[in-house]
N, C-alpha and C positions, 0 to 999 in steps of 0.2 A: 597387442593387448589393447582392448577398448578402454579409452579413458572414461572416467566414472561420469563426466557430465555431458558425454554425447549419447543423446537418448534417442534420437531420429537416424536412422540408417540412410535413408535416401528419400528424394521427393516421391520416387515411385511407392516407397512404403507409405508415406503419407496419404497417398490416394486409396491404397488398400485399408488403411486404417479409417478414413473418411467414411468409406462404406460399411465397413465392419460396426463401427460406433456412432454412425449417422451424426458426425461432427464435421461442421464446415473445414474445408482444406485451409481457409483463412486462419481458423482458431488453432489448428494442428500446428502451423507454421510459427504462428505468435508464440504458442506455448514452448515450442523447441528452441526458438532465438531466446526467449527470455531465461530458459535454463542452461543454455549453453554459452551465452555471451556472443560477442562479437568482435571482429579484429578491425580497429580503425588505427591508422598508423600517423593521423595527424596531431595525436596528443598521447603522452604517456599517463594520463590520468586513468586510474583503475576503473572508473565508471562513467558513462556518456548517456545522454538522453535525446531522443530525436523523434521526429514524426516521419511515419512510412505508410504510403499506400502500396498494398500487394497489387500485382497485376489481376489477380483474381477477385479483388475486394472493391466495393463501391466506394468505401470511405477510407480516410487514412486513420492509423491507430498511433498511439504514442508508447514508446518503449524507453525504459530506464533500465539499463542492463551493465554487465560487466563488459570492460574493453579487454579481452582476452586475446594476446597475440597468436596462440595456437588455434583458436576458434576456426572451424570451418566455414562460419558466416562471415562475410566480409562486407564492409562499407567503403566503397572507392568511387570518387566522383560522383557522389549521391546516388550510387546504385547498390542496392543491397543484394547479394548473391550467396547461394547456398552450393558448396561443392563446385563453384564456378558457374552454376546457372543462376542468371539474374531472376529474382523474384519481385522487385519491387523498387520503386523510387523514393529516396528519403531527402530530407533536409539536412544542412550541416549541423551534426551535433554539438550540443553543449556539454561541458563538464557537468557531472552530477554529483553534488555534495550534500550531505544528510542534513547539514545545519543552514540550508537555505531556505528561503521563504519564497513561495511561488503561487501562481494562480492555476485553478483547474475549472472544468465546466464551463467552456467558453460558449457564449451565447451572444445573438444580435440584440442589443438594446439601443433604441433611439438611433437606428443607423450605424452603430459601432459594434465591433467584436469585443465584449469583455469577459473576462474570467469572473464568474459569479461565486466560486468558492476559493477559500485561501488556505494552504497548508503553511503553518508557520512553526519553525523550529526555534523554541524561544530561550532553551535553558542548555546551550553549547551541547547539542547532543552528540557532537564528535568526542566529546569527553567522556562519554556514557561506555562503560566496558564491563565485560563479564560474561555474556551469554555466547556459547561456543559458536553459534550459527551466524552471528551478527558480524557486521562489517562496517561499523560507523567509521566515517571518514570525513576529513576536512581538506578542502582545496589547498588552503594555506593556513597553517596555524598561526602565523603572524597577524592574521586579520581576525582571530577568535573574538577580540573585545568587541569587535563591530557587530558579529553575530550573537553575542550576549544580549538578550533581551529581557532581563530579569528585574529591570527598575521601569518606572513610568518614563522617566527622561530618556532611556534607550529605546523604550517600544515607541515614543513619540516620534523619535528621530527617525526609526526606521519606517514607520507608517507615512510621516511627511515625504521621505525620500522615495517610497513605493507610489503614492499618489501623484508626485511630479512626474515619474518615469511612465505610468499608465495614463496620465493627462486626465486624471478624474479627480473630483473635489472632496469626496468622502466615501464611507463604506455602504451606503444606502441600498445599492443594488446587490449587495453581498448576502447569498442565502445561508452560508455557513463558513466558520473558520475552524478548521482542525487544528488543535494545539498539540504538536509532538515534542515532548521534552526529554532531556536527559534525566536521570534520577535525582531528585532532591534529598536532602538528609532524612526527611520523613513526611508523614502525611500532612501535617499541619503547615508545612512549607509549600508543599504542593497546592493545597487549598487556597493559601495566602497569593500565591503566584495567578492561579486561576481567575480569583476575584479581582486581583489587580488588572489582568488583562481584560476581563469583562468590563470592568469600570471604565477603562480609557477607550476600548472599542464603541461601548454603547453610549456613554456620556459624552464624547469628544468627536467621534466619527461617524455618529448616525447609524451604527450597525443595530440591525433588528434580526438577524437570522439566529441560527443555532450556534452555540458555543459547544465544539466537539472535543473532549478530551480523549487521546489515546494514550493509556498507559496502565499501569497496575499499582499506583500508590493511593488512588481515592477507594477507600474500603469500607469505612464505618457508615452507619445509617447517619450520624449526625451531620457528616460532611456531605453526604448525598443530599439530605434535606436543605441544609444552607445552600448548595449550589442550585437545586430546584427553586429555591426561594428568591435567590439573588441574581441568578445567571439564567434563569429561564427565557427561551427554550435552551436546554442543555442536553447533550448526548454524552453517554459514556461507552466508549470503545475499548473493551477490557483487552490487553495484550496477553492473551492466553499463551500463543506461540505453538505450543505442542501439548499433546495428551500424554505420552510416554517418556521415559527417562528424563523426566523434569529436573531431577535432583543432579543430574549430570550434565544436560545441556544448558541450563537457565543459571543464572548468577543467584546467590544465596537470598537476595532480597525479593526475587521474583518466584522462588519455589514455593507457591501456595498451593495448597491442596486444591484440586478440581471441585471438590464439594463445597470449599469455602468461595470460590468465585462463583459459582452457581447462586450460592445463598447471596451475595453481593449484587448480582444481576437481578435476582428475584426481587429484593429490596428495593433497587432502583427503579424496576419495571411498576412496582406498586406505588411507589411515590409519584411516579408519572414521568420518569426521566425515559428518554429513548435510548434503548440499549443495543450492542452489539459487540462482536468479540474479533480480534485480529489473530490470525491461524497461519502458520507456515507449512505449506504441502511439500512433504518430502521425508519428514523426520518420523512418521509414524505409520505402523501397518494399517491397511486398509480396513480390517475388522474393527480395530480399535477406533480409527476415525469415524468409522460408520455409528457404532455404539454410542460413542461421546456425543457427537453432533446431534443425534437424535434426543439425547438429555437437555442439550443446551437450546435446541429449537424454541421450545415454548417460552424461553426467557428472553428472547431477542424480539425487538421491534423493527430491526433493521437487518439487511441480508448481511451475513458475516463477510469480512474481508479476508478471503483466503489468498494469500500470496505464494507463488512457487518459490521453492528455494533456490537462491541463487549462491554460486560458490564465488566467494571475494577472494579466497586463497585456496589453491589447489587441494590442501588438506581437508578442507571443508567438505570434500566429497565423501568423505569417510565417514561423516556423520548422519549421511542419509540412511533411512531404512533400506534393507537389501532390496525391498519390493520396487523402490524408487528409482532403479538404474534403467528404467526404459519409460518410455513415453506412455506406454499403455497404464502404467499405474495411474497417471494425471487423468487420463481419459476415463479409467473406471472411477476415478474420484469425482469427476464431473457428474457421472451417472448416479452416484450415491447422493450427491448433493441435490441434484434434480429431484431425485425420488423423495428425499426427506422434506424439501421445502414446497413440494408441489401441491400440498394441502394448505399453504399459505398464500399470502398476496406479496410476499417478499421476493426481490428480484435483484440480480446483480447490477450495479451501476459501474459502467466500464472507466467513465470518468474518475471514479473514487480509487480505482484499483487498476495500474496499468500493467501489473504483473499477476493477474488473476487466473482462472480457470475458463473464464468466459469472455468472449470478444463480440461476436456477430449474432450468436443463437443461444437460446436457453430454453430448455424444455420444448424444443420443437419449433419455437416462435422466434422470429427476428428481434433482436435488440435494437430498437429504433432511436433510443435516448442518446443524448450527447455522449461522445466517447472520449473527448481529450478535454 
């Protein structure tokens, strides 16, 4: 019996799908790897992240995936193989934890390669529980206090440590800081936290880029206006997650009607805030996905972050929509997205989404932007 996350039969099938869907083999392999996870026996941590250059690709890509002992994908001696056939060379994996803070979008600045975007998990996201498909995880619960960045003192300590490690003096070169948080008790606490972070970043560390909130707790027009006035430029990436079975898959605090989310994004856009959504591919039917994404499109100023569903525990495979048990579902979803957003200037940013639908090509054109 086929395991639920085995979406690709063979590399030969990947070649057939490449021609049928006009999708690069690199993208098909990256999709399948992200969906199935990889076996790496040097750590028992359930998630790892690493950089890999496929033999058929010009550039390396970054992967943050599950470490699955039974996976047909293996990482041995820095070689990645599928069903025993080597497909690429990778660096040594790091343990991937959801409450870490890390850099993205690496670029050459004054002769140095520096990350120009930061993802900061500032409110113990590993303590956030409730959504059925999620897999919040913490490498070591004993160090949870060091990852709690909910006060100015704690955030300063973390930033100073980061500056020292990266050998930089401030955040002047940073173009965006994505704030991913565990849930706060209410919207006001979330707003206070974002304003606190904004104040520290901009007033003390010369940050002039966009503060990006990834969450679902900022909803009122009043909060949006305050953030626009005090934290501008400010972006909101609303964590929609799925369009169907929301009452079953999401924790109660996130079971917001889609109509309400659209209203929030519409208000934010009118105020002048850049808008986007986070969505997990694998939970909805293709027809519902297409219908809803068409409705969300005019409300977005930034390409949606569409993550492929990863199974943190085997039982989560049962949450997937029946259509999502093979890779063609995800290739069809690519085509739907390309068609919907073809009339816009919005494009996927690979450095922003390591487990997305697009890696090297979008709507027939090469993706030449930074990928890591």
